[in-house]
C-alpha positions as CSV (number, residue, x, y, z in Angstrom):
1,M,28.8,-15.9,9.8
2,R,29.6,-12.3,8.9
3,C,29.8,-11.5,5.0
4,Q,32.9,-10.3,3.6
5,L,32.8,-7.3,1.9
6,A,33.3,-7.2,-1.4
7,K,35.5,-5.8,-3.5
8,N,35.9,-5.0,-7.5
9,P,38.6,-6.8,-9.1
10,V,38.0,-4.7,-11.9
11,F,38.4,-1.1,-10.7
12,R,41.1,1.3,-11.2
13,P,41.6,2.9,-8.6
14,Q,40.0,1.3,-5.6
15,D,40.3,4.3,-2.6
16,E,39.1,6.7,-5.2
17,W,35.8,7.3,-4.5
18,Y,33.7,10.2,-3.9
19,T,30.7,10.3,-1.9
20,L,27.1,11.8,-2.0
21,P,24.8,11.7,0.4
22,L,21.1,10.0,-0.5
23,E,17.7,10.8,0.6
24,N,17.4,9.6,4.5
25,G,15.5,6.3,4.2
26,S,15.5,5.5,0.4
27,R,18.2,5.3,-2.6
28,I,17.3,8.2,-4.0
29,L,20.0,10.9,-5.4
30,T,18.5,14.4,-6.4
31,L,19.7,16.5,-8.9
32,Q,19.3,18.8,-6.0
33,T,22.3,16.9,-3.5
34,L,24.6,16.6,-6.8
35,N,24.3,20.3,-8.0
36,T,25.8,20.9,-4.5
37,H,28.7,18.4,-5.3
38,S,29.7,20.1,-8.4
39,D,30.4,23.6,-10.2
40,F,29.4,21.2,-13.6
41,R,25.5,22.6,-14.6
42,F,24.3,20.7,-18.5
43,S,22.0,24.2,-19.1
44,E,25.2,25.5,-19.4
45,R,25.9,22.9,-22.8
46,P,22.8,22.1,-23.6
47,Y,23.8,20.9,-26.4
48,L,26.7,18.8,-25.6
49,V,25.5,14.7,-26.1
50,I,26.1,12.4,-23.7
51,R,26.5,8.9,-24.3
52,K,25.9,6.2,-21.9
53,R,26.3,2.7,-21.6
54,T,25.9,-0.3,-19.0
55,I,29.2,-2.6,-19.4
56,S,28.9,-4.3,-16.6
57,F,27.5,-4.5,-12.7
58,H,29.7,-7.0,-10.6
59,N,31.2,-6.6,-6.9
60,E,28.0,-4.4,-7.1
61,V,29.7,-1.9,-8.6
62,L,28.2,-0.3,-11.4
63,T,30.5,0.4,-14.5
64,L,29.6,2.8,-17.0
65,G,31.2,3.9,-20.3
66,I,30.1,7.3,-21.0
67,R,31.2,9.5,-24.1
68,L,30.9,13.5,-23.6
69,G,30.4,15.1,-27.4
70,D,33.5,13.8,-29.3
71,E,35.9,13.6,-26.6
72,E,37.1,9.5,-25.6
73,E,34.8,7.0,-23.8
74,E,36.1,7.2,-20.0
75,R,34.8,4.9,-16.7
76,V,32.2,5.1,-14.1
77,Y,32.0,3.7,-11.4
78,I,28.9,3.5,-8.7
79,R,28.9,1.9,-6.0
80,V,25.1,1.6,-3.3
81,F,25.3,2.5,0.0
82,E,22.4,2.6,2.3
83,Q,22.7,6.0,3.0
84,E,25.5,6.8,0.8
85,L,26.5,6.8,-2.9
86,H,30.0,6.2,-4.1
87,I,31.0,7.3,-7.8
88,S,34.2,7.6,-8.8
89,C,36.0,7.9,-13.1
90,S,38.8,6.9,-14.8
91,V,39.8,10.0,-14.8
92,D,40.0,12.8,-12.5
93,T,37.3,11.8,-9.3
94,H,39.5,11.4,-6.3
95,P,37.4,12.1,-2.4
96,A,37.2,15.3,-2.7
97,Y,36.6,15.7,-6.8
98,L,33.5,15.0,-8.4
99,S,34.7,14.8,-12.3
100,R,33.1,15.8,-14.9
101,Y,32.5,12.7,-16.6
102,A,31.3,11.5,-13.3
103,Y,28.8,14.1,-12.9
104,F,27.0,14.3,-16.2
105,A,27.1,10.1,-15.3
106,L,24.6,10.6,-12.8
107,Y,23.0,13.9,-14.7
108,T,22.0,11.6,-16.8
109,F,20.0,9.3,-14.1
110,S,18.3,12.8,-12.2
111,W,14.7,12.8,-12.9
112,P,14.0,17.4,-11.7
113,G,11.8,17.4,-9.1
114,R,12.1,14.0,-7.9
115,G,15.8,13.0,-8.3
116,F,16.9,8.4,-9.5
117,N,16.3,5.4,-7.4
118,F,19.1,3.2,-7.5
119,D,17.4,1.0,-5.3
120,K,17.9,-1.5,-7.6
121,Y,21.5,-1.4,-7.9
122,Y,21.6,-1.6,-3.8
123,W,22.7,-5.3,-3.2
124,P,25.2,-5.2,-0.4
125,N,26.9,-8.7,0.5
126,F,25.2,-10.2,-2.9
127,F,28.6,-11.1,-4.9
128,D,31.3,-13.4,-4.4
129,P,34.1,-10.6,-2.8
130,I,36.7,-13.0,-5.3
131,T,34.1,-14.0,-8.7
132,G,32.4,-11.0,-8.6
133,K,29.4,-12.9,-9.6
134,S,26.0,-13.2,-7.2
135,K,24.2,-17.1,-6.7
136,Y,21.1,-15.0,-6.0
137,L,20.6,-12.5,-8.6
138,T,20.0,-12.5,-12.8
139,I,21.8,-9.6,-14.3
140,I,20.6,-9.2,-18.4
141,I,22.6,-5.8,-19.7
142,D,21.6,-5.2,-23.4
143,R,20.3,-2.9,-25.3
144,A,17.2,-2.4,-23.6
145,G,19.0,-1.6,-20.4
146,T,19.7,-3.4,-17.7
147,D,17.6,-5.9,-15.5
148,I,18.6,-7.6,-12.1
149,I,16.7,-9.7,-11.0
150,R,15.8,-12.1,-8.2
151,K,16.1,-16.0,-9.4
152,A,12.8,-17.5,-8.7
153,K,13.9,-19.6,-6.1
154,Y,15.1,-17.4,-3.5
155,P,13.2,-15.6,-1.9
156,F,12.2,-11.8,-0.6
157,F,15.4,-10.5,0.6
158,Y,15.4,-8.0,3.3
159,K,18.5,-5.8,2.8
160,P,19.8,-2.6,5.9
161,G,17.4,0.0,5.6
162,Y,14.4,-1.5,4.4
163,P,11.5,-0.7,5.8
164,L,9.9,-3.2,8.7
165,I,7.0,-2.6,10.9
166,C,6.4,-2.6,14.1
167,P,3.5,-4.5,15.3
168,V,2.2,-4.0,18.9
169,K,0.8,-6.0,20.9
170,E,-3.1,-5.1,21.7
171,K,-5.7,-5.8,24.1
172,E,-7.6,-9.0,22.5
173,Y,-11.3,-8.9,21.7
174,A,-13.5,-11.7,23.4
175,A,-13.5,-14.2,21.3
176,L,-16.6,-13.5,18.2
177,P,-20.0,-16.3,19.6
178,A,-20.4,-19.5,18.9
179,P,-22.5,-20.0,15.5
180,V,-26.5,-20.4,16.0
181,P,-26.9,-24.0,15.6
182,Q,-29.5,-24.0,12.6
183,L,-29.9,-21.5,9.9
184,E,-32.2,-18.7,10.1
185,M,-35.7,-19.6,8.3
186,L,-35.9,-18.5,5.2
187,N,-38.7,-15.8,4.7
188,H,-40.9,-17.0,1.2
189,M,-43.1,-14.2,1.8
190,N,-40.2,-12.1,-0.8
191,A,-40.7,-12.9,-4.1
192,F,-37.0,-13.1,-4.5
193,A,-34.6,-14.5,-1.8
194,I,-32.3,-11.8,0.5
195,G,-28.6,-12.4,0.5
196,Y,-25.4,-10.8,2.0
197,C,-22.1,-10.0,-0.3
198,F,-18.7,-9.2,1.2
199,A,-17.3,-6.4,-1.1
200,D,-14.0,-5.6,-0.5
201,T,-10.9,-4.8,-2.8
202,Q,-7.3,-3.6,-2.9
203,L,-7.0,-1.3,-0.2
204,G,-2.8,-0.3,-1.1
205,S,-4.9,0.4,-4.9
206,F,-4.6,4.3,-6.1
207,H,-8.2,3.6,-8.4
208,S,-11.1,3.6,-6.1
209,P,-10.2,1.2,-3.2
210,H,-12.8,1.6,-0.8
211,F,-13.0,-0.2,2.8
212,P,-14.1,-3.6,3.1
213,L,-18.1,-3.6,2.8
214,L,-21.5,-5.6,3.2
215,V,-24.1,-5.3,1.0
216,R,-27.2,-6.7,0.3
217,Y,-28.6,-8.2,-2.3
218,T,-31.3,-10.0,-4.2
219,G,-31.4,-13.2,-5.8
220,V,-33.6,-15.4,-7.9
221,F,-34.9,-19.0,-6.1
222,K,-34.5,-22.1,-6.8
223,E,-37.1,-24.4,-7.0
224,K,-37.6,-25.6,-3.0
225,G,-36.5,-22.0,-2.3
226,T,-33.2,-23.4,-0.6
227,A,-30.5,-22.0,-3.1
228,I,-30.6,-19.4,-5.9
229,R,-30.0,-19.2,-9.5
230,G,-29.3,-16.2,-9.9
231,F,-29.1,-12.2,-9.3
232,N,-31.2,-10.0,-9.3
233,E,-29.7,-6.5,-7.8
234,F,-28.1,-5.1,-5.4
235,L,-29.8,-2.9,-2.8
236,I,-28.0,-0.2,-1.7
237,T,-30.2,2.5,-1.0
238,D,-33.5,2.6,1.4
239,H,-35.9,2.8,-1.5
240,Q,-34.8,-0.5,-3.1
241,G,-35.0,-2.0,0.0
242,Q,-38.2,-1.3,0.7
243,G,-40.8,-3.6,-0.3
244,Y,-39.0,-7.0,1.4
245,N,-40.0,-8.6,4.7
246,Y,-36.6,-9.4,6.7
247,T,-36.2,-11.3,10.2
248,P,-35.3,-9.5,12.8
249,L,-31.3,-10.6,12.1
250,Q,-31.0,-9.3,8.9
251,E,-33.0,-5.5,10.3
252,N,-29.7,-5.9,12.7
253,L,-27.3,-6.8,9.2
254,N,-28.7,-4.1,7.1
255,L,-28.3,-1.5,9.7
256,L,-24.9,-2.4,9.9
257,A,-24.8,-2.7,6.4
258,E,-26.0,0.9,5.5
259,E,-23.2,2.3,8.6
260,M,-20.9,0.1,6.4
261,Q,-21.5,1.8,2.9
262,L,-21.3,5.4,4.7
263,L,-17.6,4.2,6.0
264,A,-16.6,2.8,2.9
265,P,-15.1,5.3,1.1
266,I,-11.6,5.9,1.3
267,K,-9.9,9.7,1.3
268,L,-6.9,10.2,-1.4
269,R,-6.0,14.0,-2.5
270,E,-5.4,14.5,-6.1
271,Y,-1.7,15.3,-6.6
272,G,-0.2,18.4,-5.9
273,C,-1.2,18.2,-2.1
274,T,1.2,18.7,0.8
275,D,2.6,16.5,3.1
276,K,0.5,17.9,5.7
277,E,-3.2,17.1,3.4
278,K,-1.9,14.1,2.8
279,L,-1.2,13.1,7.0
280,A,-4.5,14.1,7.4
281,D,-6.1,12.0,5.2
282,Q,-4.2,8.7,6.5
283,Q,-4.8,9.7,10.2
284,E,-8.9,10.0,9.4
285,N,-8.3,7.1,7.4
286,G,-7.0,4.9,10.1
287,R,-9.9,6.2,12.3
288,T,-11.9,4.9,9.9
289,L,-10.1,1.2,9.7
290,K,-10.5,0.5,13.1
291,L,-14.5,1.6,13.1
292,V,-14.9,-0.3,10.4
293,Y,-13.0,-3.4,11.7
294,A,-15.9,-2.7,14.4
295,L,-18.8,-3.0,12.9
296,W,-17.1,-6.7,10.9
297,R,-17.0,-8.1,14.9
298,K,-20.6,-6.9,15.0
299,A,-21.3,-8.6,11.6
300,V,-19.7,-12.2,11.5
301,P,-21.8,-13.9,13.8
302,L,-24.9,-12.8,12.3
303,L,-23.9,-13.6,8.7
304,Q,-23.1,-17.1,9.8
305,T,-27.4,-17.9,10.3
306,Q,-27.9,-16.2,6.8
307,P,-27.9,-19.1,4.0
308,F,-27.1,-16.8,1.2
309,T,-23.6,-15.4,1.5
310,H,-21.3,-14.1,-1.1
311,F,-17.8,-12.2,-1.7
312,L,-17.0,-9.9,-4.6
313,F,-14.1,-8.5,-5.9
314,T,-14.9,-5.1,-6.3
315,Y,-12.4,-3.5,-8.6
316,G,-14.1,-0.2,-6.9
317,L,-17.3,0.6,-5.4
318,R,-18.7,2.1,-8.9
319,N,-19.0,-1.5,-9.5
320,V,-21.1,-2.2,-6.2
321,K,-24.8,-1.2,-7.5
322,G,-27.0,-2.7,-10.7
323,K,-27.5,-6.4,-11.1
324,P,-24.3,-8.5,-9.8
325,R,-22.5,-10.2,-12.4
326,K,-23.2,-14.3,-11.3
327,H,-19.3,-14.9,-12.5
328,D,-17.9,-12.2,-10.1
329,M,-20.1,-13.0,-7.4
330,K,-18.4,-16.3,-5.1
331,A,-20.1,-18.4,-2.3
332,C,-18.7,-18.0,0.9
333,T,-18.9,-19.1,4.4
334,F,-17.6,-17.4,7.9
335,S,-15.7,-19.0,10.6
336,S,-16.2,-18.0,14.2
337,E,-12.9,-19.5,15.1
338,R,-10.1,-17.4,15.5
339,P,-7.5,-17.5,13.7
340,R,-3.2,-17.0,15.1
341,L,-0.6,-16.1,13.2
342,C,2.3,-18.0,13.6
343,F,5.7,-18.0,11.8
344,L,8.8,-20.0,10.6
345,L,12.1,-19.5,11.1
346,I,14.1,-22.2,8.9
347,N,17.4,-22.2,8.5
348,K,19.0,-22.2,4.9
349,G,22.8,-21.5,5.6
350,A,23.4,-18.8,4.3
351,Y,20.5,-16.9,4.9
352,Y,17.4,-17.3,6.9
353,E,13.6,-17.8,5.5
354,L,10.8,-15.9,8.0
355,E,7.7,-17.8,6.6
356,L,4.2,-16.6,8.0
357,R,1.2,-19.7,8.6
358,F,-2.2,-19.5,10.9
359,K,-3.1,-21.7,13.0
360,V,-7.2,-22.8,13.5
361,G,-7.2,-25.3,16.6
362,R,-4.2,-27.5,15.9
363,K,-4.1,-27.1,12.8
364,M,-1.9,-25.2,10.3
365,Y,-2.3,-23.8,7.1
366,V,-0.7,-21.3,4.5
367,P,-2.5,-18.4,3.6
368,N,-4.1,-17.3,0.3
369,A,-2.7,-15.4,-1.7
370,S,-4.2,-12.5,-1.6
371,N,-6.7,-12.2,1.6
372,P,-9.8,-9.6,2.1
373,T,-9.0,-6.8,4.6
374,F,-9.3,-7.9,8.2
375,F,-10.1,-11.8,7.1
376,I,-7.6,-14.7,5.7
377,H,-8.1,-17.5,4.2
378,S,-6.3,-21.0,3.4
379,N,-5.1,-22.2,-0.5
380,K,-7.4,-25.6,0.9
381,E,-10.9,-23.7,1.3
382,P,-10.9,-20.5,-0.7
383,Y,-13.4,-19.0,0.5
384,R,-13.8,-20.0,4.0
385,F,-13.2,-16.4,5.7
386,Y,-11.9,-16.3,9.4
387,L,-11.7,-12.5,10.8
388,L,-8.3,-12.2,11.8
389,A,-8.5,-11.3,16.2
390,S,-6.6,-7.4,15.7
391,I,-5.9,-4.7,13.9
392,T,-2.1,-5.5,14.2
393,D,-3.1,-8.9,12.8
394,Y,-4.4,-7.2,9.8
395,H,-1.1,-5.0,9.6
396,V,1.2,-8.3,9.6
397,L,-0.3,-10.1,7.2
398,A,-0.8,-7.4,4.8
399,F,3.4,-6.5,5.0
400,F,4.0,-9.9,5.0
401,E,1.3,-10.6,1.1
402,K,3.3,-8.2,-0.6
403,H,6.0,-10.5,-0.2
404,N,4.2,-14.4,-0.7
405,Y,4.4,-15.0,2.9
406,K,8.0,-15.1,2.4
407,I,11.1,-12.6,4.2
408,A,15.0,-13.9,3.3
409,V,17.3,-12.6,5.2
410,L,21.4,-12.9,4.6
411,K,22.8,-14.1,7.5
412,C,25.1,-10.9,7.7
413,H,22.2,-8.8,8.0
414,Y,19.8,-10.6,10.5
415,D,21.5,-8.5,13.8
416,G,20.2,-5.1,14.2
417,D,16.9,-4.0,13.1
418,F,15.6,-7.1,11.2
419,K,16.4,-9.6,15.3
420,L,14.3,-6.5,16.6
421,F,11.8,-7.2,14.0
422,T,11.4,-10.9,14.7
423,D,11.8,-10.6,18.3
424,R,8.6,-8.4,18.0
425,L,6.5,-10.9,16.7
426,A,7.8,-13.5,18.7
427,A,6.5,-11.3,21.5
428,I,3.6,-11.2,20.0
429,Y,2.9,-14.8,17.8
430,E,3.7,-18.0,18.1
431,L,7.6,-18.6,16.5
432,K,9.5,-21.4,15.8
433,S,13.4,-21.7,14.3
């Protein structure tokens, strides 16, 4: 099925579009680019009053009303494509000339040094070419501005030019060791119970992100000593950990926890750093990511022997100190079973829907809305964690998690980059259609 090119039945004249290039890989128009296509400058008329109002958004065309000073209002039409922006006006503009109205209309969108991202108005083939309306979108135009919202019944839609990940098949790790038949005996020589906390936050957060780490804590035994009724403190430093008796497996876990704590901070540059500095930090963070993942592969089999394990969403390393708050600490378990990502490609008529699931044994699960770094868990058992089989699995899961594990694509957009994407997924994972 091929999409029909939408034509605006209102716009006149339809062949008088002026074309401006957008920044590579984006729908951003910079003021610098705009100025290379026109001799008009706002700085030459600093007291010019520009009044702009949104009239409609039909058939991919944004129609604006523009008044310059005391002049009559004119119409400006904008249509966004993958790599370029088309603009026209009710006066003057043609393919070789950008009118005053068109220039100043675009100027009102611009941010000095940053430009304006027209992605909000980039909806190729999402409109009925006859009615000019879209069954996929809710369009609200009022005094507060223009809102273009995907209707709730539809998942996130891929649009041509949007970035897709390129998963690469990795050498498979050996399966995790089978769990020890019996948990290691509690060491009642200690005044407090020794437990281990899986501390994680959102890697994509700009505020205090960190790699997942293992942190020891002490808890208060219940009367029979087989459970804990509260928490005492996190054991972060060597000094805090002194005076306790540890079993051999706990000694190994403590060493792993110390290594994780050293690697946990993620390098972030302050605003104004160069692209070269950002790239250097990204590369170093990528290397650290692999080191931390390797440590978790060693830690999970040992954690299965421990009677007290909890999960904490930290909101930053600053919260991994002092006394753990009871309502934040969630009792959890770690599975030795290997989760396998899988995909469903579902025909929805005018579009396809690509959904991510995971299997453990023969059972298929829907991933939880948010998964800790390197792990996956289900809605049914939200605190039973499965360590992903590879770094690639982590990147694929993180990509789909942003879109609630569903990506839709119009059939006319399927061939090309999106088909290449699904072919790569099918080469690594099970894909049912």
